[in-house]
N, C-alpha and C positions, 0 to 999 in steps of 0.2 A: 892323892892327886897332885900334891905340890911337886913331887919328884918329876912330874911330866914336863915341867918347864925348866928344870935344872940343866944348865949348860946350853940351852937353846939360844940361838942368836936371834934376837927380836929387835926389829927396826921400828922406831916410834916417830912418826911425823908429828910435829906440834908438841913434842915431848917436854918443852919448857913452859907450856901453857898451864892453865888451871887444872883441867882434867888430865891432860897428858902427863904432868909431873906426878900426879898421884898414881897413875898407871905405872910410870917408870919406877917409882919407889917400891911398889908392890912386886914388880917383876924382879928387881934386884934382890929383894927379900927371899924370893922363891928360887934364887940361884941362876937366873937367866943372865945372858950376856947382852947388854942393852946398848944400842946406838940411838942417840937422839938426833933427829934432823929437824931443825927449826930455823925460821928466818929471823926470829926475835923481833918481829914487828909488834907483837902483843905479848909474847911470852918473855920470861926473864930468867936469867941464870940463877937468881935468888931462889926460885922455886925448886931448884935441884941441889941446893947446897948440902943436903944430908947424904947424897949419893954421888957427888961429883967425882970422887976418887975411884968410883967403881964402874963408871960408864964412859962411853965415847960420845962426845958432843960435836956435831958438824953443823956449822952455820950454812944454811942453804934454803932455797925457795923451791916449793913443789912445782913452780912454773918453769924451773930450770931443769929440763928433762935430763940433759947430759950429766949434770952434777948429781942429780937424784939417782940415776941408774947406776953410776959408779959407786956412790955411797952405800947403796943397798946390796952390793955384791957380797955374797956369802951368807946372807940372812936366811933364816929358816921360816920366819913369820913376820908379818907386818901389822902394826897397829896404826891405823891412819886417823889421826886426830887433828891434823892441821886443817884450818878452815877460816873463812871469813864468817863470823858468827853473830855479827851485830845487825839486827833487822833494820834499824834506822839507816845504817850505812847502805844496806842492800837496796832500800827504797830509793835513796838518793843516787846510788851508782850501781844499778843492776848488772851492768856489763862487767864491772870489777868483781862483783859477787859471783857471776857466772864463770868468769875466768878462774878465780881462785878455787871455788868449790867444785866446779864441774871439770874444767880443763885440767886443773891441778890434780884432781882425783884420777882422771884418765891417765895422767902421767905416772901416778903411783901404781895404777893397775898394770900399765904397760911395762914399767920397770920391774914389777914383781914377776910378770910372765917371763921377761928376758932373763931374770936371775933365778928362775925356777923356784920361787918362793912357794911354800906349801899351803899357806892360808893367809887371808887378810881379814882383819876386823875393821869395819868401816863405821865411822861416827856419822850417823844420820840424825834425824830430828823429828819431834812431834809436829814440826812445821809442815810436814808433808800432808797432814790430814786436812788442814783448813778448819772451817767451822764444824763443830761436832754435830753429826746427824743423830748420834746416840752416845751414851756414856755408860760404863767406861768404854773408851775406844779401843778395840782390839786391832790386831794386825790386818784384819780383813776390812776394816772401816774404809769407806771411799777416800781416795786421795785427791783432794781438790785444794791445793795451797792458795792462800789468799795473799801471800807475800812472795816477792822474788826469791827470797832466801829458801823458802820451802820448795820452790820450783827447781832451784839448783841442786838441792839435796835429793829430791825425788828423781831427777835426771841421773844422778850417780847410782841410785838403786837400780834403775833400769839398765844402765851400762853394766852393772855388776852381773845382771842376768845374762847379758850377751857374752861377757868375758867367761862366765862359767860354762856356757854352752860351747864356746869356741875353744877354750883352753883348759877346761875342767879345774880351774882354780877356785876353791871355796872362798866366797866373800860373804861374811856374816855382817849384816847391817844392824846397828843398834840405834833404835829411835829414842833419843833422849827426851825426857820431859824436862822440867826446869831443874837443872843440876845446881846444887849450892854446897857450900862448905868452905873451909880454910883455903886461902889463895884465890878465891873467886875474884873475877874482875868487877870493878865498880861501875854500875850503870843501870842495872835492873832493879825492879821494885824492892826486892828483899834487901839488897845491898844499900839502897838509898835509905830505907827504913833504919837499918842498923847504924849507918853512919850518922844520921840525924839524931838518933837516940843517944849515941855516944856524945854528941855535941850539945845535947839538951834542947834540941829544936823540935817543934811539933812535926808529926808525921803527916805527909800530904798524900791524899788519895785522889786519883783522877776519877771523876764521875761519882756514881753512887756506891762504888766499891763492891758491887755484887758479882764482879767478874770472878770466875772460878778457875783455879790453877792447881796443878799437880807438881809437887816438889820432891825431888829424890836426892838424898845425901850422896856426895861424891864417893865415899868409901863403899856404899852399897853398889853403885855403878861399877866400880873397879872389880868387885867380887864377881859380878855377872860377866864382865869383859874377860876375866881370867878363866872362868869356866868355859867360855867359848873357845879360848885358845887351847885349853887342855883337852876338849872333847874332839875325838877323831871321827865321830859319826856325823858331824854337821857338814852339810854341803853348802848350798846357797840359801841362807836363812835370814829372816828378819825377826827381831825381838824388840818389843817395847821395854824400855828401862824406866820404870815409874813406881810410884808408891801405891797407885790405884785409889788414892784418896784425894778428894777435892777440898780445897780450902778457899773461901772468898778472901778478897784483898782486905776487907774489913776485919775478918777473923785473923788474918796474918798480922795486921797492924797491932791488934790487941795482944796477940801472942808475943810479938816482939817486945812490947812494953813490959809484959809480965815476966818474960824470961830474963830480960836485962835489968830488972829491978827498977824500972822507971814508970810505974803505973800512972803517975800524975801528969805525964806529958800529954799534951793535947793531940787529938787526931782531927785534922781538917780535911774537908772535901773541896776540891777545886774543880769547877765546871769548865775545864779547859777543853776546847774543841779538838777532836781527833786530828792529828797532823800539826797541831800548834804547840808552842813551848809553854812550859809552866812558868809562872812568875816568881816561883820560889827557888828554882834551880834550873840549870841548863840542860833540860831534857824535854823532848817532845812526847806527847801522847801518840802512841802508834795509830796510824790510820787503819781502817778495817780491823778494828780490835777484835780479838777472839773473845767470845762470850764465855765459853766453857772449854776447858781442856783437862780431861781426866782419862788416863790411859790404863788399860788392863795389863797386868803382868802374868796372867794365867798361863800363857804359852811358855814363858821362861820357867815358871814353876813346874809345869808338867814335863818339859823336855830336859831341863837342867837342874831341877830341884832348888831353884833360886827364889828367894823372896826378900824384900827389904827388911832390915833389922833396926835401923835408926829412925826414931820418931822425929817429927818436925821440931818438937820442943827441944829434944836432945841435940839435934843438928844445929839449930839456931844458937843454942848455948855454946857449942864448940866453935862456931864461926865467930861469934861475938868475942870469945876469949882470944881467938887468933887476932881479930881486928884490934883489940886493945893493946896487943903486943907489937902490932905492925901498922900503926896509924899512918905512917908515911906512904903506905902502899895505895891508899885510896884518895890521893890528893886531887887526881883528875878523873873524870868519867871517861870510860872507853866508848868509842862509837864504831 
């Protein structure tokens, strides 16, 4: 199957970001000709250092349609990873979130149609589901986002349906659960745990720690992403990208301490009110917090033969080793 991407011209928006850079690396290994289009508002050229000589990098914003359309010229396929992905920021500025995630994505879709691109992979999110009515949540689970971020991502999925009907361009949306791994941005619970562990500080859990989450390692995500690029039989599809396993925040904290060899560090519970900041670090507890998020990957397995390979313990160990070598990367939290 790898030969199917050899010499293909693939345009990656947000290719200098956490997930995007891993996608770019994998495409280069498979012989694709990759163009990265990134505003570098959150992404960094450091993420691409292993492949810089083999790719084209264009600094540009997906809200700049003219530049985007010209940059995409000649591309066979598009991997659309550029996004405003911070939920706190979306709450504080939902118009900015809507502009980047929805209008920006519409620009990508329009430019792809103009340039006769054959396929788009669109980065969506578990945020489209909202509070779980049942678990594991499959792709038919009701979509009722509880945050502006999920609304903007769901809108893009709906627009992809329209673009497919009008222009017959296949747009495959991948609903990511919580993606983690080397190069992850600092700000979410797992990264806060890892950094505090490295610094020898106690781990802080908001509330009772019984919130359940589904974590997927970035390399597993990349494998599914590339299977979608390679498969010519997909039209307008949606796939969950998940481990299918739920872990409580309490379990995650204990696992982090075990994996990092710091079992004697304390785990503290902070009864911070939703929407208010922690007194230990500059981070708010999300309002309308999700109680449970566990997604089924059954469809991806049935259609594409994909299933996650990296356990949470293995993935945490790899991310921690990366962090120890890149301590300067997590000096500030991303919002």
